[in-house]
Every structure is written in structure tokens, then in C-alpha cells.
C-alpha positions in Angstrom: 10.8 28.6 -49.4 9.5 27.1 -46.2 6.8 24.4 -46.1 4.2 26.9 -45.0 4.0 28.3 -48.5 3.9 24.9 -50.2 0.3 24.0 -49.6 -2.5 25.1 -52.0 -5.1 24.5 -49.3 -6.3 27.7 -47.7 -5.2 28.4 -44.2 -8.1 29.4 -41.9 -7.6 32.7 -40.1 -9.8 33.6 -37.2 -9.8 37.3 -36.5 -10.7 38.2 -32.9 -13.1 41.1 -32.3 -12.9 43.3 -30.4 -9.2 44.0 -31.0 -6.8 46.9 -31.3 -7.6 50.4 -30.0 -9.9 51.0 -27.1 -11.7 54.3 -26.3 -9.0 55.3 -23.7 -6.2 54.8 -26.2 -8.0 56.6 -28.9 -8.7 59.5 -26.5 -5.0 59.7 -25.5 -3.6 59.7 -29.0 -6.1 62.2 -30.2 -5.3 64.4 -27.2 -1.6 64.6 -28.3 -2.7 65.4 -31.9 -5.1 68.1 -30.6 -2.5 69.7 -28.4 0.0 69.7 -31.3 -2.6 71.4 -33.5 -3.6 73.8 -30.6 -0.1 74.9 -29.6 2.2 73.8 -32.3 5.3 71.6 -31.7 7.1 70.8 -29.6 4.6 69.2 -27.2 6.2 67.2 -24.4 4.7 63.9 -23.3 5.6 62.3 -20.0 6.3 58.6 -20.7 4.8 56.8 -23.7 1.3 58.1 -24.3 0.3 54.5 -24.8 2.5 51.4 -24.8 3.0 50.9 -28.5 6.2 51.6 -30.4 4.4 52.5 -33.7 2.1 55.0 -32.0 5.0 56.7 -30.2 7.1 56.9 -33.4 4.2 58.4 -35.4 3.5 61.1 -32.8 7.3 61.8 -32.5 7.4 62.4 -36.3 4.6 65.0 -35.8 6.4 67.0 -33.1 5.8 65.1 -29.8 8.8 64.9 -27.5 8.6 61.9 -25.1 10.4 62.3 -21.8 10.7 60.1 -18.7 10.6 62.9 -16.2 9.3 66.4 -16.0 12.8 67.7 -15.3 13.4 67.2 -19.1 10.6 69.6 -19.9 11.5 73.3 -20.3 9.8 75.7 -17.9 6.4 76.9 -19.2 6.2 74.3 -21.9 3.1 72.1 -22.7 3.2 68.6 -21.3 0.7 65.7 -21.8 0.3 63.1 -19.1 0.0 59.6 -20.5 -3.1 57.3 -20.6 -1.7 55.3 -17.6 -2.1 58.2 -15.2 0.3 60.0 -12.8 0.6 60.4 -9.1 -0.6 63.7 -7.5 3.1 64.5 -6.8 3.7 64.7 -10.6 0.8 67.1 -11.1 2.1 69.3 -8.2 5.6 69.2 -9.8 4.2 70.4 -13.1 2.3 73.2 -11.4 5.4 74.3 -9.5 7.3 74.5 -12.7 4.6 76.5 -14.5 4.1 73.8 -17.0 0.8 73.8 -19.0 -0.4 70.2 -18.4 -3.0 68.3 -20.3 -4.2 65.1 -18.6 -4.8 62.2 -21.1 -5.3 59.7 -18.3 -7.8 57.0 -19.3 -11.1 57.8 -17.4 -11.1 54.2 -16.2 -7.7 54.7 -14.5 -9.0 57.9 -13.0 -11.8 55.9 -11.6 -9.3 53.7 -9.8 -7.5 56.8 -8.4 -10.8 58.1 -7.1 -11.5 54.7 -5.4 -8.0 54.8 -3.8 -8.7 58.3 -2.4 -12.1 57.2 -1.0 -10.7 54.0 0.6 -7.8 55.9 2.1 -10.0 58.6 3.6 -12.0 56.0 5.5 -8.9 54.5 6.9 -8.5 51.3 4.9 -5.3 49.6 4.0 -5.6 49.2 0.2 -4.2 46.1 -1.4 -3.4 47.1 -5.0 -3.2 44.1 -7.3 -0.9 44.9 -10.1 2.6 45.0 -11.5 4.8 47.2 -9.3 6.9 48.5 -12.3 4.0 49.4 -14.5 3.3 53.1 -14.9 -0.4 52.7 -14.0 0.4 51.0 -10.8 3.0 53.6 -9.9 0.4 56.4 -10.5 -2.2 54.7 -8.4 0.2 54.0 -5.6 1.1 57.7 -5.6 -2.5 58.6 -4.8 -2.2 57.2 -1.3 1.3 55.7 -0.7 0.9 55.6 3.1 -2.2 53.4 2.7 -1.4 51.1 -0.3 0.4 47.8 -0.4 1.2 46.4 -3.9 0.3 42.7 -4.4 1.7 41.2 -7.5 1.1 37.5 -7.0 -0.6 34.8 -4.9 2.6 34.6 -2.9 2.3 38.3 -2.1 -1.3 37.7 -1.1 -0.2 35.1 1.4 2.5 37.3 3.0 1.3 40.9 2.8 0.7 42.5 6.3 -1.9 45.0 7.2 -2.3 46.9 10.5 -6.0 46.1 10.8 -7.5 43.0 9.0 -11.0 44.4 9.5 -10.2 47.6 7.6 -8.8 46.4 4.2 -9.9 46.9 0.6 -8.5 46.0 -2.8 -8.1 47.6 -6.2 -6.6 46.2 -9.4 -4.6 47.5 -12.3 -6.9 47.9 -15.3 -4.9 45.7 -17.7 -4.5 42.5 -15.8 -5.5 39.0 -16.9 -9.0 38.6 -15.5 -8.4 35.0 -14.2 -5.0 35.9 -12.7 -6.4 38.9 -10.9 -9.4 36.8 -9.6 -7.1 34.2 -8.1 -5.1 36.8 -6.3 -8.2 38.5 -5.0 -9.6 35.1 -3.8 -6.3 34.5 -2.0 -6.6 37.9 -0.3 -10.2 37.2 0.7 -9.2 33.9 2.3 -6.8 35.8 4.5 -9.0 38.8 5.0 -12.7 37.9 5.1 -13.6 41.5 5.7 -11.9 42.6 2.4 -13.9 45.3 0.6 -14.1 45.5 -3.2 -14.5 48.5 -5.4 -18.0 49.3 -6.5 -17.3 48.2 -10.1 -14.6 45.9 -11.5 -11.4 47.8 -12.0 -10.2 45.7 -15.0 -11.4 47.7 -17.9 -14.0 46.7 -20.4 -11.5 46.6 -23.3 -9.1 44.3 -21.5 -11.9 42.0 -20.5 -13.4 42.0 -24.0 -10.1 41.3 -25.8 -9.3 38.4 -23.4 -12.8 36.9 -24.0 -12.4 37.3 -27.8 -8.9 35.7 -27.9 -10.0 32.9 -25.6 -12.9 32.2 -28.0 -10.7 31.8 -31.1 -7.7 30.2 -29.4 -9.8 27.0 -28.7 -9.9 26.4 -32.4 -6.4 27.6 -33.4 -3.0 25.9 -33.5 -1.3 29.3 -33.4 -2.4 32.8 -32.2 -0.6 36.0 -33.3 -1.0 38.9 -30.9 0.0 42.3 -32.3 1.3 44.6 -29.6 4.5 45.9 -27.9 6.4 44.0 -25.3 5.7 46.7 -22.6 2.0 46.6 -23.2 0.5 44.7 -20.3 -2.8 44.0 -22.0 -1.1 42.6 -25.1 1.1 40.3 -23.0 -2.0 39.1 -21.1 -3.6 38.1 -24.5 -0.7 35.8 -25.2 -1.0 34.2 -21.8 -4.8 33.7 -22.3 -4.3 32.1 -25.7 -1.6 29.7 -24.4 -3.9 28.7 -21.5 -6.4 27.5 -24.1 -3.8 25.3 -25.7 -2.6 27.4 -28.7 0.9 28.4 -29.4 0.9 32.2 -29.1 3.3 34.9 -30.1 3.5 38.6 -29.4 4.7 40.6 -32.4 5.2 44.3 -32.9 4.1 44.1 -36.6 4.2 41.8 -39.6 8.0 42.0 -39.9 8.4 39.9 -36.7 6.2 37.0 -38.0 8.4 33.9 -38.4 7.2 31.4 -41.0 8.2 28.4 -38.9 5.5 29.3 -36.4 2.9 28.4 -39.1 4.2 24.9 -39.9 1.4 22.5 -39.5 -1.1 25.2 -38.5 -4.4 24.8 -40.3 -6.0 27.6 -38.3 -4.3 30.8 -37.1 -5.8 33.3 -34.8 -5.0 37.0 -35.0 -5.7 39.7 -32.5 -4.2 42.9 -31.2 -3.8 44.6 -27.8 -5.8 47.7 -27.0 -2.8 50.0 -27.7 -2.0 48.5 -31.2 -3.1 50.4 -34.3 -5.6 48.5 -36.5 -3.5 48.8 -39.6 -0.8 46.6 -38.0 -3.4 43.8 -38.0 -4.0 44.4 -41.7 -0.2 44.1 -42.3 -0.2 40.7 -40.5 -3.0 39.4 -42.6 -1.1 40.5 -45.8 2.0 38.7 -44.5 -0.1 35.5 -43.9 -1.3 35.7 -47.5 2.3 35.8 -48.7 2.6 32.2 -47.4 -0.4 30.9 -49.4 -4.2 31.3 -49.6 -6.0 32.2 -46.5 -9.7 32.2 -45.5 -10.2 35.1 -43.1 -13.3 35.0 -40.8 -13.9 37.6 -38.1 -15.3 36.2 -34.8 -17.1 39.0 -32.8 -17.8 38.2 -29.2 -19.1 41.7 -28.2 -19.7 45.1 -29.8 -18.0 48.1 -28.3 -19.4 51.6 -28.4 -17.6 53.3 -25.6 -16.5 56.9 -26.1 -14.6 59.2 -23.8 -14.8 63.0 -24.2 -11.4 64.7 -24.7 -9.7 66.6 -21.8 -9.6 70.3 -21.7 -6.5 71.7 -23.4 -4.0 73.9 -21.7 -3.9 77.7 -22.5 -4.1 78.6 -26.2 -1.0 79.9 -28.0 -1.2 83.6 -28.2 0.2 84.4 -31.6 1.8 82.9 -34.7 5.1 84.4 -33.5 4.8 82.4 -30.2 4.2 79.3 -32.3 7.3 79.9 -34.3 9.3 80.4 -31.1 8.1 77.0 -29.9 9.3 75.4 -33.0 
């Protein structure tokens, strides 16, 4: 047995709060469950509904079929658009195929799409701060591709070209690290003093709150464990924030990926989870820590969240039990 289990002294565990699911993720997952109940399986979902392996596998076991493109969806079938949003061209493709689409886009992403349309209508070049290969950025870019330039870094900010520096605005991906995004925006503003900002911050409340919470605990921890999938932008950002505060930080899908050597010499361990990670995975990590010796768990709450998003309208109701059986 490794040295982490040898000590009888309790290890302190600081549990960040808020953590795990946000309102947009809960809404998206519940949308798939509602559509499955409403229509019966199979229900097709374009891309991962949220970026978490456990969520995807659970929904797949209930009858959800995840596809990369709409060409994989049979004509007339029900399809759910993921929480990350889609470009208008995807919506048009679904309509042309006669697909019954349900839009589970997070309302905060929809807000960014609305801002992109407004900025584009007034003739701005839109500098979209985000990761070019992320589904959310792809969807936002598709709202006004002729007007948008993607800016991923301060280097991009120093080199991006616009036709009119007096007609330029910016938007951001909702799941970025707050500090990183601000540095890029500051670099853009130095080049383009007329740069216009969105009416409200695009980085979502849940991303901001989870970063503040992990920053608060990381200052007192030797190690921080972040529960989330590797393709979850907000989860990856939590690791980066914790490391900036001087803690060793690791991203894990669940308790099975916890390595005991990470805990060597760690008197205080922080635990949090990205906005797309189920809360029960955090419980599993705490149980795993207890297997290495006594732990003293304290929750550190930085802010209370009470956001709720109403569900989207579902596609046309199944007409009969026979039709449900045919879909199966």
C-alpha cells in the first residue's frame, strides 16, 4: 500500500461550491429525457448533448443515439440539438430533411447568437474570442460567418485584420477562463480602441462561479481534483485556474482515474467538478479519498446559484402506440 494510506491523521478535503451541473446542462439533459418519454426511442442527438462521457453513456442506455452530423439521422426522425448550439445552416438542413428538431441550446449561448446577429446587422466585424474547434464557437461562427473572425489567443489579437477598425465588436465563448479571456480582450482593445462589447458578459455565470470557487480553495490546497471530461472546456479551465494558484491539479473522469501518488504529502486536497459533470461522480471521488485514510470534508461555498431555464418546446407528439413501436 502506498504512503498515502499509512497516516492516521485526517486529510483535509475542501469541497468547492458551486460545482457540477449548471442550469443549462440540467435543461439539456432533461430535454433528452423528456423527448425520449414523449416520442419513445430512438431519439437522435447531434453531437454530445453536454461534454461528459458518463452523461452520454447514461442517455445512450436509455435510447438516445448520438451522431456527428444530420446525415446520420433518418428522414422524419426526432433530433435534439446539443447545449452548445448550432449554426443556422444546421437548422435549415434539419428542416429540409423533415426532421423534428428540439433545440436544447443553453439560453446563454442563444444570447451570444443573438448578439452576433445584432452586431452583424449594424455592419461590425465581430471578433469571437474562443476555441475554433469547440462546438459552441462553430455554432456562433455560423450565425454570421462573413462578419466573424475567431481569436484564440493574444497572438491572434495582435495579428487579426478587420476592414474598418472603427466598426468592430467582440463576443466570447461562454466557457473560457475569465482571466484569459480578459487578457485577449484587453489586447484587442489596445489595437482597436473603438471595440464594442456585448451588453452583458458572455462568459456564463456557472463558468465564472466555478472558477471563483476553485480559486478560493486552491490557495489552501496542495492538490486539486477536478471531475470532468477532457473535451469539457469549462472543466479544463478549472484545472488551469487551480494551477495558477499554486496547487497541483488533475482532471479526472471519475474516481477510477485518481492516482494515489498524487496525494503523497498532500495535507489538504481540493475537489470540484465542471458544469457538465454529474454530482454523484464527486461523491465517488470522496469515497475514493476515504479509502486512503480518514478525511475531514468541508464544503466552501462562494456563491449560491438559483438559476433555472424553462425547457424547450418538444417536437410533434407521437401519434399512436403503434408508431412508437415502429420507432423502436
